[in-house]
N, C-alpha and C positions, 0 to 999 in steps of 0.2 A: 504494500500500500504506500503510495507516495504521501509525502507530507510537505508543508510549506517550509521554505528556508533551506539553506545549504547544509545545515546541521545545527541550526539555531532557530530561535523564535523569530518569525517574520517581522514582528513588531520592533525588534531591536535594530533593524536597519543594517545588518551585517551581511556580507556576501564573501564567499571565498575568492581570493585573488586569482585562483586558477579557473574560476568559473563555476557555475552551478553543477552539482552532481546530476548525472543522467537519471531521469525518472523522478526528480524532485522539482517542485514548483518554487521559484525564487522571486518573491515580489520586488526585491531590489533591482534585479535584472529586468523584470517586466517594466517597472517604473522608468528605468534608464532608457529602455527601448522606446517607450511612449514619449519620453522627453526628447529623444533624438528625432522623432517624427514631428514633434511640436515643441520647439525650444522655449516657447512662451508658457508651457505648462509648469506650474510651480512644483518643485520637488516634493514637498509635503503632500500636496494633493495627489500627485502621481503615486506616491507610496501608499497612501491611504486607499486609493481606488484599487491599486494592484493587490493589496492585501485582501480587500473585500471581494475582489474578482474571484479569488480562489474559493472563498466561501460560497459564492454563487455557482461557480463551476461544479463544485461537489454536489450541489443541490439540484442542478439541472441535468436531466438525462441527455437531452439534445441541446447543445448551445452553439449558436453562431454569434458573430460579432454584434449584429443589431440587437439580438435578444439579451446578450450580456450587457451591452451598453445601456439598454432601457432599464435593466435591473439596477445598474450602478447609478443611473440618473435618478431613478425613483428614490433611492436612498440618499443621494447627495445632489439635489437640484442646484445647489449653489456652485457646484463644480462646473456645470455646463455640459452641453451635449458634445462639444468637441473633445473635452478631456475624457469623458466617459467612453467615447468612441475610440480614441487613441489607446487608452488603457485596455479596453476590451479586445481590440485587434492585437495588441502586443501580447496580451495574456494567452489568447488562443494560438498565436504563432509560436510563442514560447513552449506551450504544452505540446504542440505538434513536433517542433524541432528537437525537443528534449525527452520525448517519449514519456510524458507525464500522464499517468492514468488517473482518471477521476473516480 
């Protein structure tokens, strides 16, 4: 079973310098990826949404970027649709590229 973080709690904001372990969700890497796509996205917002994206991903049987973005936006309307979309896309791409099972 995969778990968030590289070997630590996702809320502590740490990530392995070597990169995330295969099969684990790393919200720091997801947030960083989202910020690369949207440099105006605040780091704290990206991290919070990336951490919560994992909670939503585990609860959704079938998740695509629009579904995940809507869930994030419903929880955090102040973040805005662009931030929710960037993080949702980054989260799903991360899961696919790192073999993260939900």
